[in-house]
VMD Tcl script that builds the backbone (N, CA, C; Angstrom):
set m [mol new atoms 498]
animate dup $m
set s [atomselect $m all]
$s set {name element resname resid chain x y z} {
  {N N UNK 1 A -5.761 12.469 -18.556}
  {CA C UNK 1 A -5.910 12.167 -17.157}
  {C C UNK 1 A -4.534 11.986 -16.510}
  {N N UNK 2 A -3.642 12.940 -16.715}
  {CA C UNK 2 A -2.325 12.835 -16.084}
  {C C UNK 2 A -2.428 12.872 -14.563}
  {N N UNK 3 A -1.468 12.296 -13.922}
  {CA C UNK 3 A -1.409 12.304 -12.470}
  {C C UNK 3 A -0.644 13.537 -12.018}
  {N N UNK 4 A -0.770 13.922 -10.737}
  {CA C UNK 4 A -0.038 15.105 -10.258}
  {C C UNK 4 A 1.451 15.010 -10.592}
  {N N UNK 5 A 2.022 16.117 -11.028}
  {CA C UNK 5 A 3.440 16.225 -11.377}
  {C C UNK 5 A 3.845 15.393 -12.583}
  {N N UNK 6 A 2.891 14.885 -13.330}
  {CA C UNK 6 A 3.212 14.101 -14.514}
  {C C UNK 6 A 2.372 14.592 -15.674}
  {N N UNK 7 A 2.990 14.836 -16.797}
  {CA C UNK 7 A 2.193 15.331 -17.923}
  {C C UNK 7 A 1.374 14.255 -18.646}
  {N N UNK 8 A 1.669 12.977 -18.406}
  {CA C UNK 8 A 1.020 11.934 -19.191}
  {C C UNK 8 A 0.496 10.787 -18.323}
  {N N UNK 9 A -0.649 10.201 -18.695}
  {CA C UNK 9 A -1.209 9.068 -17.953}
  {C C UNK 9 A -0.624 7.732 -18.413}
  {N N UNK 10 A 0.681 7.656 -18.358}
  {CA C UNK 10 A 1.404 6.447 -18.733}
  {C C UNK 10 A 2.322 6.087 -17.566}
  {N N UNK 11 A 2.244 4.837 -17.125}
  {CA C UNK 11 A 3.085 4.348 -16.038}
  {C C UNK 11 A 3.762 3.070 -16.506}
  {N N UNK 12 A 4.692 2.584 -15.713}
  {CA C UNK 12 A 5.380 1.347 -16.060}
  {C C UNK 12 A 5.537 0.485 -14.822}
  {N N UNK 13 A 5.590 -0.817 -15.074}
  {CA C UNK 13 A 5.815 -1.802 -14.029}
  {C C UNK 13 A 7.069 -2.575 -14.408}
  {N N UNK 14 A 8.073 -2.527 -13.565}
  {CA C UNK 14 A 9.309 -3.293 -13.767}
  {C C UNK 14 A 9.226 -4.505 -12.846}
  {N N UNK 15 A 9.030 -5.677 -13.442}
  {CA C UNK 15 A 8.806 -6.882 -12.649}
  {C C UNK 15 A 10.034 -7.794 -12.661}
  {N N UNK 16 A 10.589 -7.998 -11.483}
  {CA C UNK 16 A 11.714 -8.910 -11.283}
  {C C UNK 16 A 12.912 -8.552 -12.162}
  {N N UNK 17 A 13.152 -7.254 -12.333}
  {CA C UNK 17 A 14.351 -6.791 -13.032}
  {C C UNK 17 A 15.498 -6.907 -12.040}
  {N N UNK 18 A 16.533 -7.607 -12.407}
  {CA C UNK 18 A 17.600 -7.889 -11.430}
  {C C UNK 18 A 18.699 -6.837 -11.387}
  {N N UNK 19 A 18.921 -6.119 -12.461}
  {CA C UNK 19 A 20.038 -5.173 -12.528}
  {C C UNK 19 A 19.645 -3.800 -11.983}
  {N N UNK 20 A 20.364 -3.378 -10.956}
  {CA C UNK 20 A 20.131 -2.056 -10.387}
  {C C UNK 20 A 20.423 -0.962 -11.416}
  {N N UNK 21 A 21.420 -1.183 -12.274}
  {CA C UNK 21 A 21.725 -0.192 -13.306}
  {C C UNK 21 A 20.566 -0.054 -14.298}
  {N N UNK 22 A 19.924 -1.164 -14.638}
  {CA C UNK 22 A 18.762 -1.081 -15.525}
  {C C UNK 22 A 17.636 -0.286 -14.864}
  {N N UNK 23 A 17.420 -0.499 -13.584}
  {CA C UNK 23 A 16.376 0.246 -12.871}
  {C C UNK 23 A 16.715 1.735 -12.849}
  {N N UNK 24 A 17.970 2.069 -12.602}
  {CA C UNK 24 A 18.379 3.473 -12.631}
  {C C UNK 24 A 18.150 4.098 -13.994}
  {N N UNK 25 A 18.480 3.353 -15.046}
  {CA C UNK 25 A 18.251 3.853 -16.411}
  {C C UNK 25 A 16.753 4.043 -16.671}
  {N N UNK 26 A 15.933 3.128 -16.157}
  {CA C UNK 26 A 14.481 3.263 -16.327}
  {C C UNK 26 A 13.960 4.505 -15.617}
  {N N UNK 27 A 14.471 4.787 -14.438}
  {CA C UNK 27 A 14.054 5.997 -13.727}
  {C C UNK 27 A 14.410 7.253 -14.519}
  {N N UNK 28 A 15.606 7.296 -15.087}
  {CA C UNK 28 A 15.996 8.454 -15.896}
  {C C UNK 28 A 15.105 8.592 -17.111}
  {N N UNK 29 A 14.812 7.477 -17.759}
  {CA C UNK 29 A 13.945 7.511 -18.933}
  {C C UNK 29 A 12.523 7.886 -18.549}
  {N N UNK 30 A 12.022 7.339 -17.435}
  {CA C UNK 30 A 10.673 7.679 -16.975}
  {C C UNK 30 A 10.545 9.178 -16.724}
  {N N UNK 31 A 11.574 9.773 -16.146}
  {CA C UNK 31 A 11.570 11.216 -15.928}
  {C C UNK 31 A 11.565 11.960 -17.259}
  {N N UNK 32 A 12.453 11.577 -18.160}
  {CA C UNK 32 A 12.556 12.263 -19.453}
  {C C UNK 32 A 11.271 12.158 -20.266}
  {N N UNK 33 A 10.606 11.001 -20.187}
  {CA C UNK 33 A 9.383 10.776 -20.965}
  {C C UNK 33 A 8.142 11.332 -20.282}
  {N N UNK 34 A 8.241 11.696 -19.015}
  {CA C UNK 34 A 7.092 12.240 -18.300}
  {C C UNK 34 A 6.122 11.188 -17.804}
  {N N UNK 35 A 6.634 10.000 -17.455}
  {CA C UNK 35 A 5.743 8.946 -16.971}
  {C C UNK 35 A 5.161 9.306 -15.608}
  {N N UNK 36 A 3.969 8.802 -15.358}
  {CA C UNK 36 A 3.242 9.111 -14.127}
  {C C UNK 36 A 3.798 8.372 -12.918}
  {N N UNK 37 A 4.328 7.158 -13.127}
  {CA C UNK 37 A 4.764 6.345 -11.984}
  {C C UNK 37 A 5.607 5.190 -12.501}
  {N N UNK 38 A 6.546 4.757 -11.688}
  {CA C UNK 38 A 7.294 3.535 -11.963}
  {C C UNK 38 A 7.068 2.596 -10.785}
  {N N UNK 39 A 6.391 1.489 -11.061}
  {CA C UNK 39 A 6.131 0.471 -10.059}
  {C C UNK 39 A 7.242 -0.575 -10.155}
  {N N UNK 40 A 7.876 -0.853 -9.040}
  {CA C UNK 40 A 8.940 -1.847 -8.970}
  {C C UNK 40 A 8.366 -3.043 -8.224}
  {N N UNK 41 A 8.424 -4.227 -8.828}
  {CA C UNK 41 A 7.781 -5.386 -8.206}
  {C C UNK 41 A 8.759 -6.537 -8.057}
  {N N UNK 42 A 8.381 -7.451 -7.142}
  {CA C UNK 42 A 9.228 -8.606 -6.889}
  {C C UNK 42 A 10.566 -8.169 -6.322}
  {N N UNK 43 A 11.641 -8.794 -6.816}
  {CA C UNK 43 A 12.972 -8.485 -6.290}
  {C C UNK 43 A 13.661 -7.324 -6.997}
  {N N UNK 44 A 12.922 -6.568 -7.795}
  {CA C UNK 44 A 13.496 -5.406 -8.475}
  {C C UNK 44 A 14.084 -4.436 -7.446}
  {N N UNK 45 A 15.354 -4.030 -7.622}
  {CA C UNK 45 A 15.967 -3.086 -6.680}
  {C C UNK 45 A 15.247 -1.735 -6.682}
  {N N UNK 46 A 15.238 -1.099 -5.540}
  {CA C UNK 46 A 14.614 0.220 -5.396}
  {C C UNK 46 A 15.701 1.301 -5.368}
  {N N UNK 47 A 15.318 2.573 -5.435}
  {CA C UNK 47 A 16.309 3.648 -5.446}
  {C C UNK 47 A 17.217 3.725 -4.216}
  {N N UNK 48 A 16.882 3.023 -3.146}
  {CA C UNK 48 A 17.790 2.995 -2.003}
  {C C UNK 48 A 19.077 2.230 -2.319}
  {N N UNK 49 A 19.028 1.361 -3.323}
  {CA C UNK 49 A 20.212 0.596 -3.728}
  {C C UNK 49 A 21.236 1.581 -4.311}
  {N N UNK 50 A 22.487 1.538 -3.869}
  {CA C UNK 50 A 23.489 2.502 -4.340}
  {C C UNK 50 A 23.646 2.548 -5.862}
  {N N UNK 51 A 23.556 1.407 -6.543}
  {CA C UNK 51 A 23.727 1.412 -8.001}
  {C C UNK 51 A 22.520 2.009 -8.721}
  {N N UNK 52 A 21.326 1.844 -8.155}
  {CA C UNK 52 A 20.147 2.503 -8.743}
  {C C UNK 52 A 20.327 4.001 -8.613}
  {N N UNK 53 A 20.649 4.441 -7.423}
  {CA C UNK 53 A 20.832 5.869 -7.164}
  {C C UNK 53 A 21.907 6.457 -8.076}
  {N N UNK 54 A 23.024 5.757 -8.199}
  {CA C UNK 54 A 24.136 6.243 -9.029}
  {C C UNK 54 A 23.726 6.367 -10.496}
  {N N UNK 55 A 22.997 5.387 -11.014}
  {CA C UNK 55 A 22.610 5.397 -12.426}
  {C C UNK 55 A 21.453 6.353 -12.699}
  {N N UNK 56 A 20.550 6.490 -11.743}
  {CA C UNK 56 A 19.376 7.353 -11.934}
  {C C UNK 56 A 19.745 8.837 -11.945}
  {N N UNK 57 A 20.895 9.184 -11.384}
  {CA C UNK 57 A 21.363 10.578 -11.341}
  {C C UNK 57 A 20.320 11.540 -10.776}
  {N N UNK 58 A 19.587 11.094 -9.749}
  {CA C UNK 58 A 18.611 11.963 -9.102}
  {C C UNK 58 A 17.205 11.878 -9.657}
  {N N UNK 59 A 17.001 11.148 -10.746}
  {CA C UNK 59 A 15.658 11.042 -11.329}
  {C C UNK 59 A 14.673 10.415 -10.355}
  {N N UNK 60 A 15.185 9.612 -9.425}
  {CA C UNK 60 A 14.307 8.984 -8.436}
  {C C UNK 60 A 13.626 10.026 -7.541}
  {N N UNK 61 A 14.143 11.242 -7.520}
  {CA C UNK 61 A 13.528 12.319 -6.742}
  {C C UNK 61 A 12.370 12.974 -7.493}
  {N N UNK 62 A 12.245 12.713 -8.778}
  {CA C UNK 62 A 11.213 13.355 -9.593}
  {C C UNK 62 A 10.159 12.390 -10.114}
  {N N UNK 63 A 10.494 11.133 -10.221}
  {CA C UNK 63 A 9.551 10.132 -10.725}
  {C C UNK 63 A 8.888 9.453 -9.532}
  {N N UNK 64 A 7.566 9.536 -9.429}
  {CA C UNK 64 A 6.912 8.785 -8.366}
  {C C UNK 64 A 7.184 7.290 -8.576}
  {N N UNK 65 A 7.578 6.614 -7.512}
  {CA C UNK 65 A 7.854 5.186 -7.619}
  {C C UNK 65 A 7.371 4.521 -6.337}
  {N N UNK 66 A 7.116 3.235 -6.451}
  {CA C UNK 66 A 6.742 2.446 -5.279}
  {C C UNK 66 A 7.140 1.002 -5.521}
  {N N UNK 67 A 7.299 0.266 -4.430}
  {CA C UNK 67 A 7.632 -1.152 -4.533}
  {C C UNK 67 A 6.441 -1.983 -4.086}
  {N N UNK 68 A 6.188 -3.066 -4.831}
  {CA C UNK 68 A 5.075 -3.987 -4.533}
  {C C UNK 68 A 5.603 -5.405 -4.674}
  {N N UNK 69 A 5.357 -6.236 -3.688}
  {CA C UNK 69 A 5.804 -7.621 -3.753}
  {C C UNK 69 A 5.055 -8.408 -4.815}
  {N N UNK 70 A 3.743 -8.183 -4.935}
  {CA C UNK 70 A 2.875 -8.993 -5.781}
  {C C UNK 70 A 2.461 -8.214 -7.031}
  {N N UNK 71 A 3.083 -8.515 -8.158}
  {CA C UNK 71 A 2.797 -7.798 -9.405}
  {C C UNK 71 A 1.378 -8.043 -9.892}
  {N N UNK 72 A 0.871 -9.271 -9.744}
  {CA C UNK 72 A -0.485 -9.568 -10.215}
  {C C UNK 72 A -1.506 -8.764 -9.412}
  {N N UNK 73 A -1.337 -8.688 -8.109}
  {CA C UNK 73 A -2.249 -7.893 -7.280}
  {C C UNK 73 A -2.186 -6.421 -7.687}
  {N N UNK 74 A -0.999 -5.914 -7.977}
  {CA C UNK 74 A -0.855 -4.529 -8.430}
  {C C UNK 74 A -1.593 -4.326 -9.746}
  {N N UNK 75 A -1.407 -5.239 -10.682}
  {CA C UNK 75 A -2.071 -5.119 -11.982}
  {C C UNK 75 A -3.588 -5.119 -11.803}
  {N N UNK 76 A -4.105 -6.013 -10.992}
  {CA C UNK 76 A -5.553 -6.081 -10.735}
  {C C UNK 76 A -6.051 -4.768 -10.124}
  {N N UNK 77 A -5.261 -4.192 -9.206}
  {CA C UNK 77 A -5.656 -2.920 -8.597}
  {C C UNK 77 A -5.687 -1.806 -9.636}
  {N N UNK 78 A -4.650 -1.734 -10.468}
  {CA C UNK 78 A -4.621 -0.707 -11.510}
  {C C UNK 78 A -5.791 -0.879 -12.471}
  {N N UNK 79 A -6.076 -2.108 -12.868}
  {CA C UNK 79 A -7.213 -2.347 -13.761}
  {C C UNK 79 A -8.520 -1.912 -13.114}
  {N N UNK 80 A -8.689 -2.184 -11.831}
  {CA C UNK 80 A -9.901 -1.770 -11.110}
  {C C UNK 80 A -10.023 -0.248 -11.066}
  {N N UNK 81 A -8.893 0.437 -11.123}
  {CA C UNK 81 A -8.875 1.912 -11.135}
  {C C UNK 81 A -9.014 2.472 -12.548}
  {N N UNK 82 A -9.169 1.599 -13.544}
  {CA C UNK 82 A -9.389 2.055 -14.915}
  {C C UNK 82 A -8.185 2.056 -15.825}
  {N N UNK 83 A -7.062 1.521 -15.360}
  {CA C UNK 83 A -5.857 1.472 -16.179}
  {C C UNK 83 A -5.898 0.279 -17.124}
  {N N UNK 84 A -5.407 0.464 -18.326}
  {CA C UNK 84 A -5.125 -0.627 -19.253}
  {C C UNK 84 A -3.690 -1.063 -18.963}
  {N N UNK 85 A -3.463 -2.370 -18.871}
  {CA C UNK 85 A -2.120 -2.870 -18.570}
  {C C UNK 85 A -1.651 -3.738 -19.733}
  {N N UNK 86 A -0.510 -3.374 -20.302}
  {CA C UNK 86 A 0.027 -4.025 -21.488}
  {C C UNK 86 A 1.424 -4.562 -21.180}
  {N N UNK 87 A 1.638 -5.834 -21.447}
  {CA C UNK 87 A 2.962 -6.434 -21.263}
  {C C UNK 87 A 3.808 -6.180 -22.502}
  {N N UNK 88 A 5.063 -5.876 -22.297}
  {CA C UNK 88 A 6.031 -5.767 -23.387}
  {C C UNK 88 A 6.796 -7.083 -23.381}
  {N N UNK 89 A 6.390 -8.005 -24.256}
  {CA C UNK 89 A 6.923 -9.364 -24.210}
  {C C UNK 89 A 6.743 -10.050 -25.561}
  {N N UNK 90 A 7.708 -10.871 -25.922}
  {CA C UNK 90 A 7.581 -11.711 -27.107}
  {C C UNK 90 A 6.710 -12.906 -26.738}
  {N N UNK 91 A 5.671 -13.124 -27.537}
  {CA C UNK 91 A 4.736 -14.213 -27.259}
  {C C UNK 91 A 4.566 -15.090 -28.491}
  {N N UNK 92 A 3.793 -16.160 -28.342}
  {CA C UNK 92 A 3.537 -17.052 -29.475}
  {C C UNK 92 A 2.603 -16.415 -30.496}
  {N N UNK 93 A 1.867 -15.394 -30.088}
  {CA C UNK 93 A 0.990 -14.653 -30.998}
  {C C UNK 93 A 1.450 -13.196 -31.006}
  {N N UNK 94 A 2.526 -12.909 -31.734}
  {CA C UNK 94 A 3.111 -11.569 -31.651}
  {C C UNK 94 A 2.180 -10.468 -32.149}
  {N N UNK 95 A 2.180 -9.388 -31.405}
  {CA C UNK 95 A 1.451 -8.179 -31.791}
  {C C UNK 95 A 2.479 -7.057 -31.742}
  {N N UNK 96 A 2.971 -6.628 -32.903}
  {CA C UNK 96 A 4.008 -5.603 -32.914}
  {C C UNK 96 A 3.535 -4.294 -32.269}
  {N N UNK 97 A 4.391 -3.707 -31.475}
  {CA C UNK 97 A 4.092 -2.429 -30.840}
  {C C UNK 97 A 3.700 -1.392 -31.885}
  {N N UNK 98 A 4.403 -1.372 -32.998}
  {CA C UNK 98 A 4.156 -0.357 -34.028}
  {C C UNK 98 A 2.755 -0.444 -34.620}
  {N N UNK 99 A 2.158 -1.635 -34.659}
  {CA C UNK 99 A 0.828 -1.769 -35.252}
  {C C UNK 99 A -0.265 -2.001 -34.211}
  {N N UNK 100 A 0.075 -1.895 -32.944}
  {CA C UNK 100 A -0.893 -2.045 -31.862}
  {C C UNK 100 A -1.896 -0.910 -31.948}
  {N N UNK 101 A -3.183 -1.254 -31.957}
  {CA C UNK 101 A -4.223 -0.231 -32.040}
  {C C UNK 101 A -4.084 0.734 -30.873}
  {N N UNK 102 A -4.481 1.959 -31.092}
  {CA C UNK 102 A -4.366 2.982 -30.048}
  {C C UNK 102 A -4.987 2.467 -28.753}
  {N N UNK 103 A -4.195 2.351 -27.709}
  {CA C UNK 103 A -4.694 1.805 -26.449}
  {C C UNK 103 A -5.528 2.822 -25.679}
  {N N UNK 104 A -6.275 2.307 -24.719}
  {CA C UNK 104 A -7.015 3.184 -23.809}
  {C C UNK 104 A -6.065 3.708 -22.738}
  {N N UNK 105 A -6.255 4.942 -22.365}
  {CA C UNK 105 A -5.471 5.565 -21.308}
  {C C UNK 105 A -6.376 5.837 -20.129}
  {N N UNK 106 A -5.841 5.788 -18.923}
  {CA C UNK 106 A -4.449 5.631 -18.551}
  {C C UNK 106 A -3.946 4.227 -18.861}
  {N N UNK 107 A -2.633 4.125 -19.077}
  {CA C UNK 107 A -2.017 2.871 -19.490}
  {C C UNK 107 A -0.750 2.624 -18.684}
  {N N UNK 108 A -0.588 1.388 -18.257}
  {CA C UNK 108 A 0.663 0.959 -17.622}
  {C C UNK 108 A 1.232 -0.174 -18.463}
  {N N UNK 109 A 2.525 -0.133 -18.710}
  {CA C UNK 109 A 3.154 -1.231 -19.443}
  {C C UNK 109 A 4.127 -1.951 -18.527}
  {N N UNK 110 A 4.269 -3.252 -18.775}
  {CA C UNK 110 A 5.077 -4.123 -17.930}
  {C C UNK 110 A 6.313 -4.567 -18.688}
  {N N UNK 111 A 7.472 -4.444 -18.057}
  {CA C UNK 111 A 8.698 -5.056 -18.559}
  {C C UNK 111 A 9.142 -6.080 -17.527}
  {N N UNK 112 A 9.805 -7.132 -17.998}
  {CA C UNK 112 A 10.159 -8.221 -17.096}
  {C C UNK 112 A 11.643 -8.444 -16.949}
  {N N UNK 113 A 11.945 -9.558 -16.376}
  {CA C UNK 113 A 13.299 -9.985 -16.063}
  {C C UNK 113 A 14.167 -10.029 -17.316}
  {N N UNK 114 A 15.440 -9.667 -17.153}
  {CA C UNK 114 A 16.372 -9.600 -18.277}
  {C C UNK 114 A 16.539 -10.925 -19.006}
  {N N UNK 115 A 16.410 -12.041 -18.320}
  {CA C UNK 115 A 16.608 -13.348 -18.949}
  {C C UNK 115 A 15.278 -14.047 -19.232}
  {N N UNK 116 A 14.378 -14.022 -18.263}
  {CA C UNK 116 A 13.133 -14.781 -18.365}
  {C C UNK 116 A 11.956 -13.989 -18.907}
  {N N UNK 117 A 12.078 -12.684 -19.008}
  {CA C UNK 117 A 10.989 -11.858 -19.508}
  {C C UNK 117 A 9.881 -11.694 -18.481}
  {N N UNK 118 A 8.685 -11.427 -18.974}
  {CA C UNK 118 A 7.508 -11.261 -18.119}
  {C C UNK 118 A 7.016 -12.653 -17.749}
  {N N UNK 119 A 6.844 -12.896 -16.463}
  {CA C UNK 119 A 6.436 -14.226 -16.005}
  {C C UNK 119 A 5.021 -14.552 -16.495}
  {N N UNK 120 A 4.720 -15.849 -16.689}
  {CA C UNK 120 A 3.409 -16.250 -17.227}
  {C C UNK 120 A 2.225 -15.730 -16.419}
  {N N UNK 121 A 2.309 -15.695 -15.090}
  {CA C UNK 121 A 1.179 -15.220 -14.288}
  {C C UNK 121 A 0.946 -13.725 -14.493}
  {N N UNK 122 A 2.015 -12.965 -14.613}
  {CA C UNK 122 A 1.891 -11.529 -14.861}
  {C C UNK 122 A 1.372 -11.301 -16.283}
  {N N UNK 123 A 1.894 -12.033 -17.229}
  {CA C UNK 123 A 1.436 -11.917 -18.618}
  {C C UNK 123 A -0.060 -12.201 -18.718}
  {N N UNK 124 A -0.522 -13.230 -18.027}
  {CA C UNK 124 A -1.941 -13.601 -18.062}
  {C C UNK 124 A -2.827 -12.526 -17.444}
  {N N UNK 125 A -2.303 -11.763 -16.496}
  {CA C UNK 125 A -3.096 -10.725 -15.843}
  {C C UNK 125 A -3.239 -9.471 -16.704}
  {N N UNK 126 A -2.377 -9.300 -17.691}
  {CA C UNK 126 A -2.381 -8.094 -18.524}
  {C C UNK 126 A -3.535 -8.109 -19.526}
  {N N UNK 127 A -3.915 -6.916 -19.961}
  {CA C UNK 127 A -4.983 -6.776 -20.949}
  {C C UNK 127 A -4.521 -7.126 -22.349}
  {N N UNK 128 A -3.241 -6.965 -22.618}
  {CA C UNK 128 A -2.689 -7.251 -23.941}
  {C C UNK 128 A -1.182 -7.426 -23.795}
  {N N UNK 129 A -0.576 -7.942 -24.850}
  {CA C UNK 129 A 0.882 -8.058 -24.912}
  {C C UNK 129 A 1.336 -7.560 -26.275}
  {N N UNK 130 A 2.415 -6.804 -26.273}
  {CA C UNK 130 A 2.994 -6.303 -27.520}
  {C C UNK 130 A 4.490 -6.577 -27.489}
  {N N UNK 131 A 5.085 -6.580 -28.666}
  {CA C UNK 131 A 6.528 -6.761 -28.732}
  {C C UNK 131 A 7.134 -5.764 -29.698}
  {N N UNK 132 A 8.391 -5.466 -29.470}
  {CA C UNK 132 A 9.135 -4.588 -30.360}
  {C C UNK 132 A 9.721 -5.469 -31.452}
  {N N UNK 133 A 9.383 -5.165 -32.683}
  {CA C UNK 133 A 9.911 -5.966 -33.794}
  {C C UNK 133 A 11.424 -5.842 -33.843}
  {N N UNK 134 A 12.067 -6.968 -34.105}
  {CA C UNK 134 A 13.521 -6.998 -34.168}
  {C C UNK 134 A 13.943 -7.769 -35.417}
  {N N UNK 135 A 14.966 -7.279 -36.050}
  {CA C UNK 135 A 15.347 -7.816 -37.346}
  {C C UNK 135 A 16.741 -8.423 -37.371}
  {N N UNK 136 A 17.425 -8.404 -36.242}
  {CA C UNK 136 A 18.761 -8.975 -36.154}
  {C C UNK 136 A 18.715 -10.440 -35.784}
  {N N UNK 137 A 19.836 -10.947 -35.385}
  {CA C UNK 137 A 19.955 -12.365 -35.045}
  {C C UNK 137 A 19.590 -12.670 -33.595}
  {N N UNK 138 A 19.745 -11.735 -32.686}
  {CA C UNK 138 A 19.580 -12.016 -31.257}
  {C C UNK 138 A 18.133 -11.963 -30.774}
  {N N UNK 139 A 17.301 -11.183 -31.375}
  {CA C UNK 139 A 15.884 -11.093 -31.009}
  {C C UNK 139 A 15.654 -10.707 -29.551}
  {N N UNK 140 A 16.524 -9.860 -29.025}
  {CA C UNK 140 A 16.284 -9.338 -27.690}
  {C C UNK 140 A 16.981 -7.997 -27.539}
  {N N UNK 141 A 16.398 -7.166 -26.697}
  {CA C UNK 141 A 16.973 -5.869 -26.376}
  {C C UNK 141 A 17.233 -5.822 -24.874}
  {N N UNK 142 A 18.157 -4.985 -24.459}
  {CA C UNK 142 A 18.321 -4.743 -23.035}
  {C C UNK 142 A 16.996 -4.207 -22.500}
  {N N UNK 143 A 16.611 -4.628 -21.298}
  {CA C UNK 143 A 15.311 -4.261 -20.748}
  {C C UNK 143 A 15.150 -2.747 -20.616}
  {N N UNK 144 A 16.207 -2.036 -20.287}
  {CA C UNK 144 A 16.063 -0.587 -20.157}
  {C C UNK 144 A 15.906 0.081 -21.530}
  {N N UNK 145 A 16.484 -0.499 -22.557}
  {CA C UNK 145 A 16.308 0.025 -23.912}
  {C C UNK 145 A 14.875 -0.218 -24.377}
  {N N UNK 146 A 14.379 -1.441 -24.181}
  {CA C UNK 146 A 12.988 -1.760 -24.542}
  {C C UNK 146 A 12.025 -0.864 -23.767}
  {N N UNK 147 A 12.327 -0.640 -22.487}
  {CA C UNK 147 A 11.524 0.250 -21.649}
  {C C UNK 147 A 11.429 1.637 -22.299}
  {N N UNK 148 A 12.562 2.165 -22.733}
  {CA C UNK 148 A 12.576 3.500 -23.332}
  {C C UNK 148 A 11.786 3.574 -24.621}
  {N N UNK 149 A 11.915 2.564 -25.458}
  {CA C UNK 149 A 11.155 2.541 -26.713}
  {C C UNK 149 A 9.662 2.550 -26.410}
  {N N UNK 150 A 9.231 1.687 -25.493}
  {CA C UNK 150 A 7.808 1.606 -25.159}
  {C C UNK 150 A 7.316 2.884 -24.490}
  {N N UNK 151 A 8.097 3.424 -23.565}
  {CA C UNK 151 A 7.685 4.642 -22.862}
  {C C UNK 151 A 7.416 5.766 -23.849}
  {N N UNK 152 A 8.346 5.994 -24.742}
  {CA C UNK 152 A 8.171 7.086 -25.702}
  {C C UNK 152 A 7.072 6.784 -26.710}
  {N N UNK 153 A 6.891 5.517 -27.077}
  {CA C UNK 153 A 5.823 5.179 -28.017}
  {C C UNK 153 A 4.453 5.444 -27.385}
  {N N UNK 154 A 4.246 5.009 -26.141}
  {CA C UNK 154 A 2.949 5.225 -25.504}
  {C C UNK 154 A 2.698 6.702 -25.218}
  {N N UNK 155 A 3.719 7.453 -24.837}
  {CA C UNK 155 A 3.552 8.891 -24.645}
  {C C UNK 155 A 3.211 9.555 -25.973}
  {N N UNK 156 A 3.887 9.153 -27.048}
  {CA C UNK 156 A 3.585 9.707 -28.379}
  {C C UNK 156 A 2.131 9.444 -28.744}
  {N N UNK 157 A 1.667 8.229 -28.484}
  {CA C UNK 157 A 0.277 7.878 -28.802}
  {C C UNK 157 A -0.706 8.725 -27.993}
  {N N UNK 158 A -0.415 8.906 -26.713}
  {CA C UNK 158 A -1.296 9.731 -25.881}
  {C C UNK 158 A -1.329 11.170 -26.398}
  {N N UNK 159 A -0.180 11.709 -26.727}
  {CA C UNK 159 A -0.131 13.078 -27.237}
  {C C UNK 159 A -0.898 13.217 -28.545}
  {N N UNK 160 A -0.795 12.215 -29.417}
  {CA C UNK 160 A -1.528 12.241 -30.686}
  {C C UNK 160 A -3.026 12.200 -30.434}
  {N N UNK 161 A -3.481 11.357 -29.516}
  {CA C UNK 161 A -4.910 11.296 -29.191}
  {C C UNK 161 A -5.393 12.600 -28.584}
  {N N UNK 162 A -4.586 13.182 -27.712}
  {CA C UNK 162 A -4.957 14.450 -27.083}
  {C C UNK 162 A -5.067 15.562 -28.115}
  {N N UNK 163 A -4.169 15.570 -29.093}
  {CA C UNK 163 A -4.195 16.591 -30.143}
  {C C UNK 163 A -5.451 16.439 -31.006}
  {N N UNK 164 A -5.882 15.212 -31.248}
  {CA C UNK 164 A -7.083 14.967 -32.045}
  {C C UNK 164 A -8.347 15.441 -31.329}
  {N N UNK 165 A -8.314 15.413 -29.999}
  {CA C UNK 165 A -9.495 15.766 -29.202}
  {C C UNK 165 A -9.620 17.267 -28.968}
  {N N UNK 166 A -8.605 18.040 -29.380}
  {CA C UNK 166 A -8.690 19.498 -29.159}
  {C C UNK 166 A -9.094 20.219 -30.396}
}
mol reanalyze $m
mol bondsrecalc $m
mol representation Tube
mol addrep $m
């Protein structure tokens, strides 16, 4: 169920990401991975910001994007339209991305603020939460790096499911 101009029914929500460079990197990755949409919420900079534009290298012209003040309202709307919404966040009950059961598509994943992560209200609105296993001392990745890992993992899963159905 891909959306127009997108090969895959996978979207992302960047909630309260403060770095314009991270948003630009996410746009480039969203384009490369074939994501359907990038939703920017809260105070996340949009492509009109010079640093987003500079880092995105024009990807903002190919990736459908929109800005929404209220991330929870956006998540509820997507769920009402049939989307599964998954937070990418470390929680008290970790569910590793690698062992997460094949999700239902269409799917949107949420990444949060570089310091605070996904806010509790947004996390509570999601259908599930997964985390990228980490084995070093810091236990955190740059948000745009985590975004890329999740984007490609969910696209890979969709492609595998599609191949099984043909």
